[in-house]
C-alpha positions as CSV (number, residue, x, y, z in Angstrom):
1,M,21.5,21.2,-38.0
2,R,20.6,17.8,-39.5
3,R,23.6,16.2,-37.9
4,A,22.8,17.8,-34.5
5,L,19.3,16.4,-34.7
6,A,20.6,13.0,-35.6
7,I,23.0,13.0,-32.7
8,S,20.3,14.2,-30.3
9,G,18.0,11.4,-31.6
10,L,20.7,8.8,-31.0
11,L,21.3,10.1,-27.5
12,L,17.6,9.9,-26.6
13,L,17.5,6.4,-28.0
14,A,20.5,5.4,-25.9
15,V,18.9,6.9,-22.8
16,L,15.7,5.0,-23.5
17,M,17.6,1.7,-24.0
18,I,19.5,2.2,-20.8
19,L,16.4,2.9,-18.8
20,T,14.5,0.0,-20.2
21,A,17.5,-2.2,-19.7
22,G,17.6,-1.2,-16.0
23,W,14.0,-2.1,-15.7
24,G,14.6,-5.4,-17.4
25,A,17.6,-6.2,-15.2
26,L,15.6,-5.5,-12.0
27,A,12.6,-7.6,-13.3
28,L,15.0,-10.5,-13.9
29,Y,16.8,-10.0,-10.6
30,Y,13.6,-10.0,-8.6
31,S,12.2,-13.0,-10.5
32,G,11.8,-15.0,-7.3
33,S,14.2,-17.7,-8.3
34,Q,15.4,-19.9,-5.4
35,N,18.8,-20.4,-7.1
36,P,20.8,-17.2,-7.3
37,V,23.5,-18.5,-9.7
38,P,21.4,-18.9,-12.9
39,Q,19.4,-15.8,-11.9
40,T,22.6,-13.7,-11.6
41,T,24.0,-15.2,-14.8
42,L,20.8,-14.3,-16.7
43,V,20.8,-10.7,-15.3
44,G,24.5,-10.3,-16.3
45,A,23.9,-11.7,-19.8
46,F,21.0,-9.3,-20.3
47,V,22.9,-6.3,-19.1
48,V,25.9,-7.1,-21.3
49,A,23.6,-7.6,-24.4
50,A,21.9,-4.2,-23.6
51,L,25.2,-2.4,-23.2
52,L,26.5,-3.9,-26.5
53,A,23.4,-2.7,-28.2
54,V,23.9,0.8,-26.8
55,V,27.6,0.9,-27.9
56,A,26.5,-0.3,-31.4
57,L,24.5,2.9,-31.8
58,G,27.8,4.6,-32.5
59,F,28.5,2.4,-35.5
60,R,26.4,3.1,-38.5
61,R,26.9,-0.5,-39.9
62,W,25.6,-2.2,-36.7
63,R,23.3,0.5,-35.4
64,W,19.8,-0.6,-36.5
65,R,20.6,-4.3,-36.3
66,A,21.5,-3.8,-32.7
67,V,18.4,-1.8,-32.0
68,V,16.2,-4.5,-33.6
69,A,18.0,-7.2,-31.6
70,Y,17.6,-5.3,-28.3
71,V,13.9,-4.6,-28.9
72,A,13.3,-8.3,-29.5
73,L,15.3,-9.1,-26.3
74,F,13.4,-6.6,-24.2
75,A,10.1,-7.7,-25.7
76,A,10.9,-11.3,-24.6
77,V,11.6,-10.1,-21.0
78,V,8.3,-8.1,-20.9
79,T,6.4,-11.0,-22.3
80,W,7.9,-13.3,-19.6
81,W,7.2,-10.7,-16.9
82,R,3.6,-10.2,-17.9
83,G,3.1,-14.0,-17.7
84,I,3.8,-14.1,-14.0
85,E,0.5,-14.9,-12.3
86,P,-0.7,-13.9,-8.8
87,S,-1.7,-16.8,-6.6
88,N,-3.6,-17.4,-3.3
89,D,-1.8,-20.7,-2.8
90,R,1.5,-20.0,-1.3
91,D,3.2,-20.7,2.1
92,W,2.0,-17.4,3.7
93,Q,3.1,-15.7,6.9
94,P,0.6,-16.4,9.6
95,D,-0.6,-12.7,9.8
96,V,-1.8,-12.8,6.2
97,A,-2.7,-16.5,5.9
98,R,-6.5,-16.1,5.9
99,L,-8.5,-14.1,3.4
100,A,-11.5,-12.2,4.6
101,H,-14.8,-12.4,2.6
102,A,-18.2,-10.9,3.0
103,T,-21.9,-11.7,2.4
104,I,-24.0,-8.7,1.4
105,E,-27.8,-8.8,2.0
106,G,-29.1,-5.3,1.7
107,D,-27.8,-3.1,4.5
108,M,-26.6,-6.2,6.5
109,V,-23.1,-7.2,5.7
110,T,-21.5,-10.2,7.3
111,V,-17.7,-10.1,7.3
112,R,-15.8,-13.3,7.9
113,N,-12.2,-13.8,9.1
114,I,-11.8,-10.5,10.8
115,R,-8.3,-10.5,12.3
116,N,-7.9,-9.8,16.0
117,F,-4.5,-11.2,17.1
118,T,-3.2,-11.0,20.6
119,Y,0.3,-9.5,20.5
120,R,3.1,-9.9,22.9
121,S,5.5,-8.3,20.5
122,E,5.4,-7.4,16.8
123,T,6.5,-11.0,15.8
124,D,5.1,-12.9,18.8
125,Y,1.3,-13.2,18.7
126,T,-1.6,-15.6,19.0
127,P,-3.8,-15.7,15.8
128,A,-7.5,-15.2,16.2
129,Y,-10.3,-14.5,13.8
130,H,-14.0,-13.9,14.1
131,D,-17.1,-13.1,12.0
132,K,-19.3,-10.1,12.5
133,T,-22.4,-8.6,10.9
134,F,-22.6,-4.9,10.3
135,D,-25.7,-2.8,9.6
136,L,-24.8,-0.1,7.1
137,S,-27.8,2.0,8.2
138,K,-25.8,2.4,11.5
139,L,-22.6,3.7,9.9
140,E,-21.6,6.8,11.8
141,G,-18.3,7.7,10.1
142,V,-15.2,6.8,8.2
143,D,-11.8,7.5,9.5
144,L,-8.5,7.8,7.7
145,V,-5.5,6.3,9.6
146,A,-2.1,7.6,8.6
147,V,1.0,5.8,9.9
148,Y,4.5,7.4,9.7
149,W,7.9,5.9,10.2
150,M,10.2,7.5,7.6
151,G,9.4,11.2,7.5
152,P,6.4,13.4,6.4
153,A,6.2,12.4,2.7
154,I,5.6,8.7,3.1
155,A,2.8,7.0,5.2
156,H,0.9,3.8,5.3
157,T,-2.8,4.8,5.1
158,F,-5.9,2.8,5.7
159,V,-9.6,3.4,6.6
160,S,-11.7,2.4,9.6
161,F,-15.5,2.4,9.4
162,A,-17.3,3.5,12.6
163,F,-20.7,2.0,13.5
164,A,-23.2,2.8,16.2
165,G,-22.4,1.2,19.6
166,G,-18.6,1.9,19.3
167,E,-18.0,-0.8,16.7
168,H,-15.2,-0.3,14.2
169,L,-13.9,-2.3,11.3
170,A,-10.5,-1.3,9.9
171,I,-9.3,-2.3,6.5
172,S,-5.6,-1.9,5.6
173,I,-4.4,-2.7,2.1
174,E,-0.9,-4.3,2.3
175,T,1.5,-6.8,0.7
176,R,0.8,-10.5,1.3
177,K,4.2,-11.9,2.2
178,E,5.3,-15.5,2.2
179,K,7.1,-17.1,5.2
180,G,10.6,-15.8,5.4
181,E,9.9,-12.9,3.0
182,G,10.6,-9.3,3.9
183,Y,9.3,-6.1,2.4
184,S,11.2,-4.3,-0.4
185,T,10.0,-1.2,-2.1
186,L,11.9,-2.3,-5.3
187,K,10.4,-5.8,-5.3
188,G,7.0,-4.2,-5.0
189,F,7.4,-2.9,-8.6
190,F,8.0,-6.4,-10.1
191,R,5.0,-8.6,-9.3
192,Q,6.6,-10.1,-6.2
193,Y,3.8,-9.5,-3.7
194,E,0.1,-10.3,-3.9
195,L,-2.3,-7.6,-2.8
196,Y,-3.9,-8.2,0.6
197,Y,-6.8,-6.6,2.4
198,V,-6.2,-6.8,6.2
199,V,-9.7,-6.7,7.6
200,A,-9.2,-6.3,11.4
201,D,-10.3,-5.1,14.7
202,E,-8.6,-1.7,15.5
203,R,-7.0,-3.3,18.6
204,D,-5.0,-5.4,16.1
205,V,-4.2,-3.2,13.1
206,I,-3.8,0.1,15.0
207,G,-2.6,-1.4,18.4
208,L,0.1,-3.3,16.6
209,R,1.6,-0.1,15.3
210,T,1.1,2.1,18.4
211,N,2.0,-0.5,21.1
212,Y,4.3,-3.1,19.6
213,R,6.2,-1.7,16.6
214,R,9.7,-0.7,17.8
215,D,12.2,-0.9,15.0
216,P,11.5,1.8,14.0
217,P,8.5,3.1,16.1
218,E,5.5,4.3,14.2
219,D,3.4,7.4,14.7
220,V,-0.3,6.8,14.1
221,Y,-2.9,9.5,13.3
222,V,-6.7,9.0,13.2
223,Y,-8.7,11.5,11.3
224,R,-12.5,11.6,11.0
225,Q,-13.5,12.4,7.5
226,Q,-16.3,14.8,6.7
227,G,-19.0,14.0,4.2
228,R,-22.3,12.3,3.5
229,L,-22.7,8.9,5.2
230,E,-24.2,7.5,2.0
231,N,-20.8,8.0,0.4
232,G,-19.2,6.0,3.2
233,R,-21.7,3.2,2.8
234,R,-20.9,3.0,-0.9
235,V,-17.2,2.9,-0.2
236,F,-17.8,0.1,2.4
237,I,-19.6,-2.0,-0.1
238,E,-16.9,-1.4,-2.7
239,Y,-14.3,-2.6,-0.2
240,M,-16.4,-5.7,0.4
241,K,-16.6,-6.4,-3.4
242,Q,-12.8,-6.0,-3.8
243,I,-12.2,-8.3,-0.8
244,N,-14.5,-11.0,-2.3
245,A,-12.9,-10.5,-5.8
246,L,-9.4,-11.1,-4.4
247,A,-10.5,-14.4,-2.9
248,T,-11.2,-15.8,-6.4
249,R,-9.0,-13.5,-8.6
250,P,-5.7,-12.6,-6.8
251,D,-3.9,-9.4,-7.9
252,F,-0.4,-8.1,-7.5
253,Y,0.6,-5.2,-5.2
254,N,2.5,-2.5,-7.0
255,T,4.6,0.1,-5.0
256,L,3.5,3.0,-7.2
257,I,0.0,2.3,-8.7
258,N,-1.6,-0.5,-6.7
259,N,-0.8,0.1,-3.0
260,C,-2.4,1.1,0.3
261,T,-3.2,4.6,-0.7
262,T,-4.0,4.5,-4.4
263,D,-6.4,1.7,-3.8
264,I,-8.3,3.8,-1.2
265,W,-8.7,6.4,-4.0
266,Y,-9.8,3.7,-6.5
267,N,-12.4,2.4,-4.1
268,S,-13.7,6.0,-3.6
269,L,-14.5,6.3,-7.3
270,V,-17.9,4.8,-6.6
271,N,-18.9,8.2,-5.4
272,A,-19.5,11.1,-7.8
273,E,-18.0,13.4,-5.2
274,H,-14.7,11.6,-5.0
275,L,-11.5,13.7,-4.9
276,P,-9.5,14.2,-8.1
277,F,-6.2,12.4,-8.4
278,S,-3.3,14.3,-6.9
279,W,0.4,13.9,-6.5
280,K,-0.3,13.9,-2.8
281,I,-1.9,10.4,-3.2
282,L,1.5,9.1,-4.5
283,A,3.3,11.0,-1.7
284,S,1.0,9.3,0.7
285,G,2.2,11.2,3.8
286,Y,0.4,14.3,2.5
287,V,-3.0,12.6,2.1
288,P,-4.3,14.1,5.4
289,Q,-3.3,17.6,4.2
290,Y,-5.0,16.9,0.8
291,L,-8.2,15.9,2.6
292,Y,-8.0,19.0,4.8
293,E,-7.4,21.3,1.9
294,S,-10.4,19.7,0.1
295,G,-12.7,20.2,3.1
296,R,-12.9,16.5,3.8
297,L,-11.5,16.9,7.4
298,D,-12.5,19.2,10.2
299,T,-11.4,22.7,9.1
300,S,-12.6,24.5,12.2
301,V,-9.0,24.4,13.5
302,P,-5.6,24.8,11.7
303,F,-4.2,21.6,10.3
304,P,-1.3,21.4,12.8
305,E,-3.8,21.5,15.6
306,L,-5.9,18.9,13.9
307,Q,-2.8,16.7,13.4
308,R,-2.0,17.1,17.1
309,R,-5.4,15.9,18.1
310,A,-5.3,13.0,15.7
311,H,-2.1,11.5,17.1
312,V,-3.1,8.5,19.1
313,N,0.1,6.8,20.3
314,A,0.1,8.0,23.8
315,R,-3.6,7.3,24.3
316,A,-3.2,3.8,22.8
317,Q,-0.3,3.0,25.0
318,A,-2.2,4.2,28.1
319,A,-5.2,2.2,27.1
320,G,-3.5,-1.1,26.4
321,I,-5.2,-3.5,24.1
322,G,-8.5,-3.6,25.9
323,P,-12.2,-3.8,24.8
324,D,-12.5,0.0,24.9
325,F,-9.4,0.6,22.8
326,S,-11.2,2.3,20.0
327,R,-13.1,4.7,22.3
328,R,-10.0,5.6,24.3
329,I,-7.8,6.4,21.3
330,R,-10.4,8.9,20.2
331,E,-10.6,10.8,23.5
332,P,-9.5,14.4,23.3
333,A,-5.7,14.9,23.3
334,A,-5.1,17.1,26.4
335,D,-1.3,17.4,26.3
336,P,0.1,19.3,23.3
337,K,3.5,17.6,23.9
338,Q,2.1,14.1,23.4
339,A,1.8,14.5,19.6
340,S,4.8,14.5,17.2
341,V,5.1,15.7,13.7
342,P,6.3,13.0,11.3
343,S,10.0,13.3,10.8
344,A,12.7,11.4,9.0
345,K,13.3,7.8,10.2
346,D,14.5,4.5,8.8
347,N,12.5,2.6,6.1
348,H,10.1,0.1,7.5
349,Q,6.7,-1.5,6.6
């Protein structure tokens, strides 16, 4: 029995070392080095050292020396990785070049650098920004926007605040990419993207996805949330505080714990009535169902019917990017065939 326990302990230690070595290798690989030769060499040396340490577990004479050496090596990688600092001073892609910021004076909130690009295609656009003052006493609702491109389990989610007079302010939490940089889910685990709040007109942040994204196309659903407007006002202010904080203290995006959907939940914690954390927040495509099950969406109809009504692509494409875009995408969906249920597609952001 003692021998069996010892062997089991060594196997568990070997698995732990292999898992941490995998993390360390990826952290080094995605270090952002412009020269791949020393980067690849460093990754290779680390992997070889880790494998030697695992093999040494089978030799009593070298076992604990190898473990101590590996722990020291892994600690050095973690220390280096934790020393990577986020920055607002990089050569950013034009669509994330400007940071929004806000001035809060009671119920009056002035938001600066609201994005409202004119698109000719997903990558061909004319940048434009404007400032606008919103009266929180005129908040009429908060919408959840869910965007699908790779099946029902994964979605990009963001919120849009609706004010009297048909005004809307959408805020989408995304990666802030440098020029020439693409999105990688794996890179998102390793401090390679700064966190960015896209503060935009709906014609920009929704219209881009419904009318111009083609590879692959994206399905967009807009759900009106149910609840006290005072809760929505507090969340709006929390968003503004986070936006202002990022202007002076940049932060990293993280694929798992600091992303478009988890940060919506974090911002909702200002309300005592916030939803408890759920695995459906991590599997972000199920957030609308989670809200529905919690009574935070219209439950007067079955969820599939609500989902059909929430699908806005056909209405957005019919409307074009005009001044009445927000009103027209919220018109009742008359044709049941116009909505599609999220299905498996290629990865895209």
